[in-house]
C-alpha positions in Angstrom: 59.3 68.0 -9.1 60.7 64.5 -9.2 62.8 63.8 -12.3 61.6 61.1 -14.6 63.3 57.7 -13.9 63.0 54.6 -15.9 59.9 52.8 -14.6 61.6 49.4 -14.5 64.3 50.8 -12.3 61.7 52.3 -9.9 60.0 48.9 -9.6 63.2 47.1 -8.9 64.1 49.5 -6.2 60.6 49.1 -4.6 60.8 45.4 -4.8 64.3 45.3 -3.3 63.0 46.9 -0.1 59.3 45.9 -0.3 57.5 45.8 2.8 59.3 49.0 2.1 58.3 53.6 4.0 58.8 56.9 2.6 59.5 56.3 6.2 63.2 56.7 5.5 62.3 59.1 8.4 61.7 55.9 10.4 65.0 54.4 9.3 66.9 57.5 10.6 65.2 57.5 14.0 67.6 58.2 16.8 68.9 55.4 19.1 66.8 56.9 21.9 63.6 56.7 19.8 64.3 53.2 18.7 64.8 51.9 22.2 61.1 52.4 23.0 59.2 51.3 26.1 58.0 47.7 25.5 54.6 48.7 27.1 53.7 50.5 23.9 51.8 49.0 21.0 51.6 49.5 17.3 49.1 48.2 14.7 49.6 45.8 11.8 47.0 45.5 9.2 46.9 43.2 6.1 44.7 44.0 3.1 44.7 43.2 -0.6 43.7 44.9 -3.8 44.5 48.5 -2.6 42.6 48.0 0.7 39.5 46.6 -0.7 39.6 43.4 1.4 40.9 43.5 5.0 42.7 40.2 5.9 43.8 40.9 9.4 44.3 43.7 12.0 46.1 43.3 15.3 47.8 45.3 17.9 51.4 44.2 18.7 53.5 45.1 21.7 56.7 46.9 21.0 60.0 45.2 21.8 63.0 47.5 21.9 65.4 46.8 19.1 63.1 44.5 17.1 62.7 45.1 13.3 59.4 44.9 11.6 60.5 41.7 9.9 60.9 40.1 13.3 57.4 41.1 14.3 56.0 39.8 11.0 57.7 36.4 11.4 56.4 36.0 14.9 52.8 37.0 14.0 52.4 35.5 10.5 53.5 32.8 8.2 56.1 34.6 6.2 58.1 33.7 3.1 61.0 35.9 2.0 63.2 36.6 -1.0 66.1 38.8 -2.0 68.3 37.5 0.7 65.6 37.6 3.3 64.9 41.3 3.2 61.8 41.1 0.9 58.5 39.6 2.1 57.1 37.5 -0.8 54.3 35.9 1.1 52.1 36.4 4.1 49.8 33.7 5.4 49.9 31.9 2.0 49.3 34.9 -0.1 52.4 34.9 -2.4 54.0 37.1 -4.9 52.7 36.2 -8.4 53.5 37.0 -12.0 51.4 36.2 -15.0 49.5 37.4 -18.0 47.2 39.6 -15.8 50.2 41.3 -14.3 52.4 41.1 -11.2 51.2 41.1 -7.6 53.3 41.7 -4.5 53.1 42.9 -0.9 53.9 46.6 -0.2 53.6 48.4 3.1 53.1 51.8 4.5 54.0 53.3 7.8 51.7 56.0 9.0 50.7 56.7 5.4 54.1 56.7 3.8 55.2 54.0 1.4 58.2 52.1 2.7 61.6 52.8 1.1 63.5 50.5 3.4 63.1 46.8 3.9 61.1 45.4 6.8 64.3 44.1 8.3 65.7 47.6 8.6 62.7 49.3 10.1 61.8 49.5 13.8 58.2 50.3 14.6 57.4 52.7 17.4 54.5 52.9 19.7 51.4 54.2 18.0 52.7 53.4 14.5 50.2 52.1 11.9 51.9 49.6 9.6 49.7 48.7 6.6 50.6 45.8 4.3 48.7 45.6 1.0 48.9 42.9 -1.6 48.1 44.3 -5.0 49.0 44.3 -8.7 51.6 46.6 -10.0 53.0 47.7 -13.4 55.8 49.8 -14.7 53.8 52.9 -13.9 54.9 54.9 -10.9 53.3 53.9 -7.5 51.7 56.2 -4.9 54.3 57.6 -2.4 51.7 58.5 0.2 48.1 57.3 1.1 45.2 58.5 3.1 44.3 55.1 4.6 46.3 55.5 7.8 44.5 58.7 8.8 44.8 60.3 11.4 48.3 58.9 12.1 50.3 61.0 9.6 49.2 64.0 11.7 49.1 62.7 15.3 51.4 64.6 17.7 52.8 66.5 14.7 52.7 70.1 13.6 50.3 70.5 10.7 49.9 73.3 8.1 46.5 73.9 6.4 46.7 76.1 3.3 43.5 77.6 1.8 42.4 80.7 -0.1 40.4 83.3 2.0 37.1 82.0 0.7 37.8 78.6 2.4 39.2 79.9 5.7 36.0 78.7 7.5 36.4 75.2 6.1 40.1 75.3 7.0 39.1 76.1 10.6 36.7 73.3 10.6 39.5 71.0 9.6 41.8 72.4 12.2 39.4 71.6 14.9 38.8 68.1 13.5 42.6 67.4 13.4 43.1 68.6 17.0 40.3 66.2 18.0 42.1 63.4 16.3 45.3 64.1 18.2 47.3 66.4 15.9 49.8 68.7 17.4 49.9 72.4 16.6 47.7 73.0 13.6 48.1 76.4 11.8 45.9 77.8 9.0 47.5 80.1 6.4 46.7 81.5 3.0 47.7 79.5 -0.2 50.0 81.7 -2.4 50.6 81.3 -6.2 54.2 80.3 -5.6 55.5 76.9 -4.4 56.7 78.2 -1.1 55.9 75.8 1.7 54.9 73.0 -0.7 58.2 72.0 -2.4 59.9 71.2 0.9 57.2 71.6 3.7 58.4 71.8 7.3 55.4 69.8 8.4 52.6 67.8 6.8 50.4 70.1 4.7 46.7 69.9 3.9 45.6 72.1 0.9 41.9 73.0 0.6 40.2 74.6 -2.5 38.7 74.2 -5.9 41.0 73.1 -8.8 40.5 76.4 -10.7 42.1 78.2 -7.8 44.7 75.5 -6.8 46.2 75.2 -10.2 47.3 78.9 -9.9 49.9 77.5 -7.5 53.0 76.6 -9.5 53.9 73.5 -7.3 50.3 72.1 -7.4 50.0 72.7 -11.2 53.3 71.0 -11.8 52.3 68.1 -9.6 49.1 67.6 -11.5 50.9 67.7 -14.9 53.3 65.0 -13.7 50.6 62.5 -12.7 52.1 59.7 -14.7 55.5 60.1 -13.0 54.5 60.8 -9.3 52.1 57.9 -8.8 49.0 60.0 -8.5 45.6 58.4 -8.5 43.8 61.4 -10.0 44.4 63.9 -12.8 42.5 67.3 -12.9 41.5 68.5 -16.4 39.6 71.5 -17.7 36.4 69.5 -17.5 36.8 67.9 -14.1 38.9 65.1 -12.7 40.1 61.8 -14.1 40.2 58.8 -11.7 43.2 56.6 -12.5 43.8 53.0 -12.3 46.9 51.3 -10.7 48.7 51.6 -14.0 48.1 55.3 -14.3 45.4 55.1 -16.9 42.2 57.1 -16.8 39.2 54.9 -15.9 36.5 57.4 -15.2 36.0 61.1 -15.5 33.9 63.1 -13.0 32.6 66.6 -13.3 30.6 69.1 -11.3 30.2 68.4 -7.5 33.2 66.1 -7.3 35.7 66.3 -4.5 38.8 64.3 -3.8 41.1 63.5 -0.9 44.6 62.3 -2.0 48.1 62.4 -0.6 51.5 62.8 -2.2 55.2 63.1 -1.2 58.2 63.8 -3.3 60.8 61.8 -1.4 61.4 59.4 1.5 62.1 62.1 4.0 59.5 64.7 2.8 56.4 65.6 4.7 53.2 64.7 2.7 50.9 67.0 0.9 47.2 66.2 1.2 44.8 67.7 -1.3 41.2 68.1 0.0 40.0 69.6 -3.2 37.1 69.9 -5.6 36.1 70.5 -9.2 33.9 73.2 -7.7 32.8 74.6 -4.3 30.3 71.7 -3.8 33.1 69.2 -4.3 35.3 70.9 -1.7 32.5 70.9 0.8 31.9 67.2 0.3 35.6 66.3 0.6 36.0 68.5 3.8 32.9 66.9 5.3 34.3 63.4 4.8 37.7 64.3 6.3 36.3 66.0 9.3 33.1 64.2 10.0 33.4 60.8 8.5 37.1 59.9 8.9 36.4 56.2 8.9 35.6 56.6 5.2 39.4 57.1 4.6 40.4 53.8 6.3 42.6 51.6 4.1 42.1 53.7 1.0 44.9 55.0 -1.2 42.7 58.0 -2.0 39.1 58.8 -2.6 36.7 60.7 -4.8 33.2 61.8 -3.8 30.2 63.1 -5.8 26.7 63.5 -4.3 27.8 61.5 -1.3 28.9 58.5 -3.4 32.5 57.6 -2.5 34.9 55.9 -5.0 38.0 54.3 -3.7 41.2 55.0 -5.6 43.0 53.8 -7.6 39.8 53.2 -9.7 38.9 50.0 -11.5 
C-alpha cells in the first residue's frame, strides 16, 4: 500500500503539475506513439464540482508533437501559474482560496489523475481528457475515476476477478466490455492473497460482496487506508460509508447497496475497479449499471446505488 505522506506535500505536488495523469504512462509514450496521425481525434470535457455540471465537451483533432497545454490555449481562454505549467483558469473559472476552502482545476486522462503538467503531456487519438474544477483539502485525492468509462479498458487487456458464485456476472461484464471496445478480457477466480492486485499486469475489475472481498489481503488493506488513498467509500461491518471530498463520512448505506469505484497506487499502475456490494443484491445492481447503463458512470468519480437510486461520489 502507499505509504503515508504529509497531506500538504501531496497537495503541492498535485498543484505543481495540475492539469496533471496517473498518466505518467502517457508521459512515457514512445516517440512513435507521440507522432500520431493528425487525422485522429481526442475529447476534451470541462466540468465542475466533481462532474456535477458539464461546462463544455468537444472533439479536437490531434496535431503531432502538440502538448495538451497548446490545445487548451487554442480551444479555451486559459490563465496559467507556476511558470506556465499550471492552469489556474479556464474560460473565466479561476483558482480560488477562501474560508470555504480552495478550488482548482484538475484533469484526468482516460480515468487516471494527471501526475504531469499539461505542458508535458501529448494526447493521442481516442484519449478522453477530463478537466474538473472542484474544492480540495489536505485529504488525499482520488487517483482514478470511473467517469471516463469505457476508455480505461478500450483496446487493452482486462482482467476480471470474482469468486465462483459470481462467475456468471463476471461473464456478463466480459461481454459488455468487449462490446465497448476492450481488448482481451479474461475472467479468473479471486484469491485471498494480493497476487494480481498489488501490481496488476492490466486493468482489473473485482466483483463480489464485501464480506467476501475483504478476505483478500490487498483489498482489505486498501479499505483500511481510505484516508490515505483518496477513496470515496469505506466499507464497515454494517455497510458502506460514502465519503466527502475531504475524506469524511457523509452518509452510511446498508443492505442492497452496490458501488462502482476505481483506484490506483501509482502513476504507472493499472487501475483496480471495484464493482462490489454490501450483499448480493448490491452486487447485482452495480453490475447492472456497469454493463447495461454505462452512461450512468459518465463524469463521476465513483457511484453508489441502492434500490435503483444512484448517488454520485464523493458525497455531499
